[in-house]
C-alpha distance (Angstrom), angle and dihedral (degrees) to the residues before:
residue distance angle dihedral
M1 . . .
K2 3.81 . .
D3 3.81 116.8 .
K4 3.79 113.1 -111.7
H5 3.81 97.5 -152.9
T6 3.80 124.1 118.9
P7 3.81 107.8 -75.6
E8 3.78 120.2 -107.5
P9 2.94 146.7 -79.3
W10 3.80 101.5 71.2
E11 3.79 129.4 -178.2
V12 3.80 141.4 -170.6
T13 3.81 112.7 -121.0
D14 3.78 128.0 -166.5
K15 3.84 86.7 -7.1
R16 3.82 85.6 -84.2
F17 3.80 110.8 75.9
I18 3.78 135.3 54.1
R19 3.77 107.5 -155.0
Q20 3.75 145.3 155.6
S21 3.81 106.3 -84.3
S22 3.80 96.7 -148.8
G23 3.76 137.0 29.1
R24 3.80 113.1 19.4
R25 3.83 93.1 -1.8
H26 3.78 88.1 -136.0
V27 3.85 112.8 -165.7
V28 3.81 108.0 -122.8
A29 3.82 99.9 179.8
R30 3.78 142.6 -6.8
V31 3.79 119.8 -129.9
V32 3.78 115.4 -141.5
G33 3.75 126.2 -172.8
S34 3.72 139.4 -6.1
E35 3.78 138.6 30.9
E36 3.79 86.3 -101.3
M37 3.81 90.6 60.0
E38 3.81 90.4 48.4
A39 3.82 89.3 51.1
N40 3.81 89.4 48.8
A41 3.81 89.7 52.9
R42 3.82 91.4 51.8
R43 3.80 90.5 49.2
I44 3.81 92.7 48.5
V45 3.80 90.7 51.6
A46 3.82 92.0 46.6
C47 3.81 91.0 51.4
I48 3.80 93.8 46.0
N49 3.79 91.8 50.3
A50 3.83 93.0 44.5
C51 3.81 90.2 52.8
A52 3.81 95.5 48.8
G53 3.79 109.1 142.5
I54 3.81 95.2 18.0
P55 3.83 111.0 113.2
T56 3.81 113.6 -116.7
E57 3.80 90.1 -129.4
G58 3.80 89.7 58.0
L59 3.80 91.5 50.3
E60 3.80 91.4 49.9
K61 3.81 94.0 50.9
T62 3.79 99.9 45.9
R63 3.76 144.2 27.8
L64 3.79 89.2 -135.7
G65 3.79 93.6 115.5
S66 3.80 94.5 50.5
D67 3.80 92.7 42.0
V68 3.79 91.3 52.4
L69 3.80 92.7 47.7
L70 3.80 91.7 47.8
E71 3.80 90.7 50.4
M72 3.81 90.4 48.3
H73 3.81 89.4 52.8
K74 3.83 91.1 50.7
I75 3.80 91.4 48.5
S76 3.80 91.2 49.5
Q77 3.80 90.5 51.4
Q78 3.80 91.5 48.4
R79 3.79 90.3 48.8
D80 3.81 90.9 51.5
D81 3.83 92.2 48.3
L82 3.80 92.9 48.1
L83 3.80 91.9 45.4
A84 3.82 90.7 52.7
T85 3.80 89.7 49.7
L86 3.79 92.2 47.8
K87 3.81 91.8 48.5
A88 3.80 90.4 51.4
V89 3.79 92.8 49.6
T90 3.80 95.2 44.5
S91 3.80 91.2 46.6
I92 3.77 90.1 53.4
A93 3.80 91.5 44.7
H94 3.80 92.1 49.1
C95 3.80 93.8 48.4
G96 3.78 91.7 46.1
G97 3.77 96.1 49.7
L98 3.79 95.5 -123.0
S99 3.78 97.5 159.7
G100 3.78 113.7 127.5
M101 3.83 94.3 27.2
S102 3.76 125.0 119.1
D103 3.82 116.4 -110.5
G104 3.79 91.1 -103.5
E105 3.80 93.5 49.6
A106 3.80 91.1 46.8
L107 3.83 92.1 51.4
I108 3.80 91.4 50.4
A109 3.81 90.3 48.3
I110 3.82 91.7 48.2
R111 3.79 90.7 51.1
R112 3.80 90.9 50.5
M113 3.80 92.9 47.1
T114 3.80 96.0 46.4
L115 3.78 97.7 43.9
P116 3.80 95.2 84.6
Y117 3.82 93.0 46.3
F118 3.79 107.4 35.6
D119 3.75 140.2 39.5
K120 3.80 94.0 -106.3
A121 3.81 94.6 -157.2
A122 3.82 93.4 50.3
T123 3.79 92.9 47.1
L124 3.78 92.2 47.6
E125 3.81 90.3 48.4
Q126 3.81 90.7 50.9
H127 3.81 90.5 52.4
R128 3.79 92.5 46.5
A129 3.83 91.4 48.1
A130 3.82 91.3 51.9
I131 3.80 91.6 50.0
A132 3.82 92.3 44.8
S133 3.80 92.1 52.0
V134 3.80 89.9 57.5
K135 3.80 93.4 45.6
E136 3.84 91.6 50.2
S137 3.80 93.1 54.9
K138 3.82 96.2 55.8
């Protein structure tokens, strides 16, 4: 059975209306009141748009949609943490002229170069935590 709700995408306009953002621009709801109500409207619109194409009946029967979105958020965070770590390591490697070294030699050189500038234990722990977070989510 096809859902009979207003088609996506939706938007919040003038902090007061939830409406279809293309086509007829049908007003779905009016927001009255506080900043909290305006925030609720933004969240409703974000959820509606994120669930585009997923039948309402499926959303009502399972947490699949929310579980998938939560996992996507975790993966994005892990990606950002690992990217920051990789940028730090490659920046150090580039500045230290580590090209042509074996992995072991490069790691020793990075440790020597970073020792005066960074708390080696804290940096190593940050790298290990980022890697562990990815391994845990497999």
